[in-house]
C-alpha positions, 0 to 999 in steps of 0.5 A: 725068860718067857713062854710063847701064848697059845691063845687068849689075850695077852696085855702088857705091863710097866714093872717100876722095880726099884732096888736099894743101887739100881731101880728098873722099868721091867715090862712084862707080857702075861697071859693065862699060858703065857709070861715074858719079861723083858727090860726097858730101862735100867737106870742107877740110885746113887744115895747122896751123902748131904752135910746134914746126912746120907739121902735118897736121890729121889728126884733122879730116881723118878727121873728114870721112872719116867725116861724107862716108862717113855722106853717101855712104850704102850703098856696097859698098866704101871704097878711100882714096887722099892726097898722098904721103911723110908719115907717122903714128906709134904707140905700142905700144898703136896710138895716135897720137904727134901730129900728121903732120909737112908735107912742106912744114916744114923740118926737112929743109933740110940732111939731103940732105947729111947722108945722101950724106955716108953714101950718096953719090947716085949709089948712092941713086938706083940702088938705088931710082929715086926722085929727090931731093925735101928731103921724100922720106920717107927724109930726114923719117925721117933728120930726125926720127931723135932726136926722143922720138917716133921712139923711141917709135914702133912702128908707122909709117904712110902717111897713106892706110894711117893712116886706113885703120888707124882705119876697119878696125883693121888696118895695111897698106902699100900699095906704090905710096905706099911707093915715094914712100918713097925705101925700094923697090926699083922692080925687086923692089917690096919693100923695099931693105934695103942703103938701110934698113940703111945710113942706120939706118932701122928697117923693123920701123916698117912693116907688111906690104906691101899691092897695089892690090887687096888686102883692108884689112879690114872697117869697125870697128862704131864706124865703122858706127855713126859713118856709118850703114851696115850692115855688112860694108863692106870696105876695098879698097886701092886706089892709095894714092898719089893720082897712082898713081890718077891715072894708073890713071885715063889714059883713052888708047887705047895705049902712046904717050901721056905723063901730066900730072897736075894740079893741086896738083903736076904729075906730068909722065911716062910708063907703062912697064914698068921702072924707068930709072935711069942716072946721065942719069935720076937728073941729070934729077931724074926718078923711078921710083914703082910703078904698076898691075899691074908699071907704074913711074911715071917722071914729074917734080915739078913746082911745078904749081898751087900758084904759082898757088894762093899767088897767088891766097891772096895777093890776096885769092881773086879770080875765077879764070875772070876772071883766067883771062880776063886772063891770056889777053890779055897776051903770051906768054913775056914773062916765065918762072921754073923751074916746078920749083925749091925755092925755091917749095917754102914758103907765103908771098909767092908773087907777090913771089918770082916777081917777084924770079925774073924781076927776077934773071934780067933779064926784065920783071917781072910786075906785075899778077895777070894778068900774074903768071898769066901767068908761072905758066902759061906756066911750067908749060905749060914745065915740062911741055915740058921733062919730056915731051920728057926723059923720051922720051928717057931712056927710049927712049919715044915719044908721039903723045899728051900727057893732062892729069888732074886739076884742071887739066883744068879750065883751059883756057888751061894745057891750051892752053899745054901742046899749044903748048908739047909741039907735041903733041895733049894730051887734057884730063880726067878731072879727077877722075882719082884719085878715079876710078882709086880706084873702078876699082880696086875695082871690078876686085876685085869683077870688074866691070871688066877689065885696065887698058886695059879701064879706060881704054876705059871712061873714054873711052867714059863721060868728058866729054874735050877734045882741044887742038891744038898752035899758035902757032909752036915757035920761041918756045918753043924761046927761052923754053927757052933765056932760063930754061936761061941762069939 
């Protein structure tokens, strides 16, 4: 995915992009008229179930980052993005107090009700604009309130900030990721001290806020030695929530667009200038996360390709291409499930759970892998349709096109179904949106790229994009949506 430089300066940037199932170090070469991305190193992200619960193997991730930087070779800067909400706790000496808890761990079950008893859900949304999700950092901290680790902790670092700290020895809290903690006021783009005080959360645990583009330190001498890089190598703060970086890499040509960042999750919504904090927005479970340059990522979390990933794992990892071809021949919209249902959040038995949901709702029960796969993809497209339509209505922001970025762009059937469901053209690409957004913020910091519009024009010129036009009868999607609403 490249365009050759036509003159002027070109620099190299390492984008550390950590997903829920794998991490990668990508090398981006960017100039005023060129942008190319190559993978230097990919490594698994395998959570571990301990007697205490589900944990991230963050030491293995850090080793993967070091290996990736070594494979990347000399670069002009490093930036890190990852999934949101999870964190590591450090003691007074800066040592990590245990492996970070995984957001799918069960420790937050029943915690929301305790929080809402002290701070009603409507007031919490009006203050922070964040959707309810049981794994939000706020609920995790309330769940950990009586733990020994939290009692001894002197610093809390979100995952990308933790890895940045290990690389540089300097700590900070990047704003786009901080906005997922449910402790940020999206209007002031600063901590909501009233929320923290009412819930007994010590904001002093957090390092000072950083903005995308801020310096985050230099690679430590020990890191330079381990990676073979020649210093000084700066680390640049990027949109460290991977969705913030992915939205920055949406190759839109105007403002009337919706986006769907696809992968383990589907994040479907709009880029706005101000948050939507109405009660209707809260009831629809839309979130107001922060993006680049004062923007708001107004979106809904949908379970995403996690549903298919878990099924594929249960089936012994069959060939995905063959599975999708078989699914394309299954009758459309035979059975659908709510792809936003928290019942699908935990790992394990996903094919059986999807079949059970269809049985309980009185629909035909999908039995074969192809039938279950088609049910998942139809259900995701239906969820995309609902999110895009409701976001437009709630924000009074009409759109003409839907941009799909991330891993789901490689799934042509899902892209076409989303166009059919939404009744709008879908532009798919780039697949590595989070890494590209990471690279572009670094390049912009070095003066090689202009504003967001310039970044997006560069993406549109240099990255392969596929357009899908809506097909079929819209009435079938209306009927499926109505059927699901009756559950």
